[in-house]
C-alpha positions as CSV (number, residue, x, y, z in Angstrom):
1,R,155.9,135.3,-23.1
2,G,156.0,134.0,-26.6
3,P,154.3,135.2,-29.8
4,R,150.6,135.7,-29.6
5,I,148.0,135.3,-32.4
6,I,144.7,137.1,-32.1
7,D,142.1,135.5,-34.4
8,V,139.1,137.8,-34.8
9,G,137.2,135.6,-37.2
10,I,135.2,138.0,-39.4
11,E,132.3,136.4,-41.3
12,G,132.1,137.3,-45.0
13,P,131.9,138.1,-47.8
14,G,131.0,141.7,-48.3
15,G,130.8,145.0,-46.5
16,Q,132.3,144.0,-43.1
17,R,134.0,147.4,-42.5
18,A,132.3,148.0,-39.2
19,L,133.1,144.5,-37.9
20,W,136.8,144.9,-39.0
21,R,137.1,148.2,-37.2
22,R,135.4,146.7,-34.1
23,A,137.8,143.8,-34.1
24,W,140.8,146.1,-34.2
25,R,139.3,148.5,-31.6
26,D,138.0,145.9,-29.2
27,K,140.6,143.0,-29.5
28,V,143.7,143.7,-31.4
29,L,144.6,147.3,-30.3
30,P,144.0,146.6,-26.6
31,A,146.2,143.5,-26.8
32,L,148.9,145.4,-28.6
33,A,148.8,148.2,-26.0
34,A,148.9,145.6,-23.2
35,H,152.0,144.1,-24.7
36,R,153.7,147.6,-24.4
37,P,155.9,147.3,-27.5
38,D,159.3,148.9,-28.0
39,L,158.6,149.3,-31.7
40,I,155.6,148.7,-34.0
41,V,156.4,147.2,-37.4
42,V,153.5,147.4,-39.9
43,S,153.4,145.1,-42.9
44,A,151.2,147.5,-44.9
45,G,148.9,145.5,-47.2
46,F,145.8,146.9,-48.8
47,D,144.2,143.9,-50.5
48,A,141.1,144.1,-48.2
49,H,140.0,147.2,-50.2
50,R,136.5,147.0,-51.7
51,K,137.9,147.5,-55.2
52,D,140.8,145.0,-54.9
53,D,140.0,141.7,-56.8
54,M,142.4,139.8,-54.6
55,N,139.9,139.5,-51.7
56,S,136.7,139.2,-53.8
57,G,135.0,142.0,-51.8
58,F,135.3,140.0,-48.6
59,L,135.9,143.0,-46.2
60,G,135.2,145.9,-48.5
61,L,137.5,148.4,-46.8
62,L,138.0,151.9,-48.0
63,E,141.0,154.3,-47.7
64,A,139.4,155.9,-44.6
65,D,139.6,152.5,-42.9
66,Y,143.3,152.2,-43.5
67,Q,143.9,155.8,-42.4
68,W,141.9,155.1,-39.2
69,L,143.9,152.0,-38.4
70,T,147.2,153.8,-39.0
71,R,146.2,156.6,-36.7
72,E,145.2,154.1,-34.0
73,L,148.6,152.3,-34.4
74,V,150.4,155.6,-34.1
75,K,148.4,156.3,-30.8
76,V,149.6,152.9,-29.4
77,A,153.2,153.8,-30.5
78,N,152.9,157.2,-28.8
79,A,151.7,155.6,-25.6
80,H,154.3,152.8,-25.4
81,C,157.3,153.2,-27.6
82,G,158.0,156.9,-28.2
83,G,156.0,157.0,-31.4
84,R,158.3,154.5,-33.2
85,V,156.5,152.9,-36.1
86,V,158.1,151.3,-39.1
87,S,155.9,150.6,-42.1
88,V,156.9,148.3,-44.9
89,L,154.8,148.2,-48.1
90,E,153.7,144.8,-49.2
91,G,154.0,144.0,-52.8
92,G,152.3,141.9,-55.5
93,Y,149.4,144.3,-56.3
94,R,147.6,144.8,-59.5
95,I,147.6,148.6,-59.8
96,Q,145.5,149.4,-62.8
97,G,144.5,153.0,-62.6
98,G,147.9,154.3,-61.6
99,I,147.8,157.0,-59.0
100,V,144.0,156.9,-58.8
101,S,143.9,153.2,-58.1
102,A,142.4,151.9,-54.9
103,F,145.9,150.7,-54.0
104,A,147.5,154.2,-54.6
105,R,144.7,155.9,-52.6
106,S,145.1,153.4,-49.7
107,V,148.8,153.9,-49.6
108,A,148.4,157.6,-49.6
109,A,145.9,157.5,-46.7
110,H,148.3,155.3,-44.7
111,V,151.3,157.5,-45.3
112,R,149.2,160.6,-44.6
113,A,148.2,159.2,-41.2
114,L,151.8,158.3,-40.5
115,G,152.9,161.8,-41.4
116,E,150.3,163.8,-39.5
117,G,152.6,164.1,-36.5
118,S,149.9,163.3,-34.0
119,L,151.0,163.2,-30.3
120,A,147.7,161.6,-29.3
121,A,148.2,158.5,-27.2
122,Y,146.1,155.3,-27.1
123,C,143.7,155.4,-24.2
124,P,141.3,152.6,-23.3
125,D,138.8,155.2,-22.0
126,D,138.5,156.5,-25.6
127,V,137.6,153.0,-26.7
128,R,134.9,152.7,-24.1
129,A,133.4,156.0,-25.2
130,E,133.5,154.9,-28.8
131,R,131.7,151.7,-27.9
132,E,129.1,153.6,-25.9
133,Q,128.5,156.0,-28.8
134,E,128.2,153.0,-31.2
135,R,125.7,151.3,-28.8
136,R,123.5,154.5,-28.6
137,K,123.6,154.9,-32.4
138,R,122.5,151.2,-32.9
139,E,119.7,151.6,-30.3
140,A,118.4,154.7,-32.1
141,Q,118.4,152.9,-35.4
142,E,116.6,149.9,-33.9
143,A,114.0,152.3,-32.4
144,R,113.5,153.9,-35.8
145,Q,113.0,150.5,-37.4
146,R,110.5,149.5,-34.7
147,E,108.6,152.8,-35.3
148,L,108.5,152.2,-39.0
149,L,107.1,148.7,-38.5
150,R,104.5,150.0,-36.1
151,Q,103.4,152.7,-38.6
152,R,103.2,150.1,-41.4
153,E,101.1,147.9,-39.2
154,L,98.8,150.8,-38.4
155,L,98.4,151.6,-42.1
156,F,97.7,148.0,-43.0
157,M,95.1,147.7,-40.3
158,A,93.5,151.0,-41.4
159,A,93.4,150.0,-45.1
160,P,89.9,148.9,-46.3
161,A,89.7,145.2,-47.0
162,A,89.6,144.3,-50.7
163,S,86.4,142.8,-51.8
């Protein structure tokens, strides 16, 4: 089998963190696990950060998102290639703010996740459980919104008509 490209096509701009995570969780990570790699090489770039001018706020990721993805990649590595992960830092960043810049915080989150020493392995059942939890949360939010609309309608109907 030759190289494979997985196009997840996230609409933007702005605040697409949940879609980004879902794309990794539901498409990219399962495909990577199915490939059963001997080694995972990460070209670690952080320009999708909310505060990075380079992406114009397109995805709006935070340090926690980079840390989450790194943990997930380590799980795949633990399951298929003895935990072997090589991470190479991409360059070309504007790093105003020094060690408190979005770039520095993102790199720190990534390296922290690499160094946690987790032995957890990638498991498709965990992905299904996460999807189910996400579905239940979304349904609860939708139910709350419907209830708020219903209450507003009742208030509107009960309000005296203006003369």
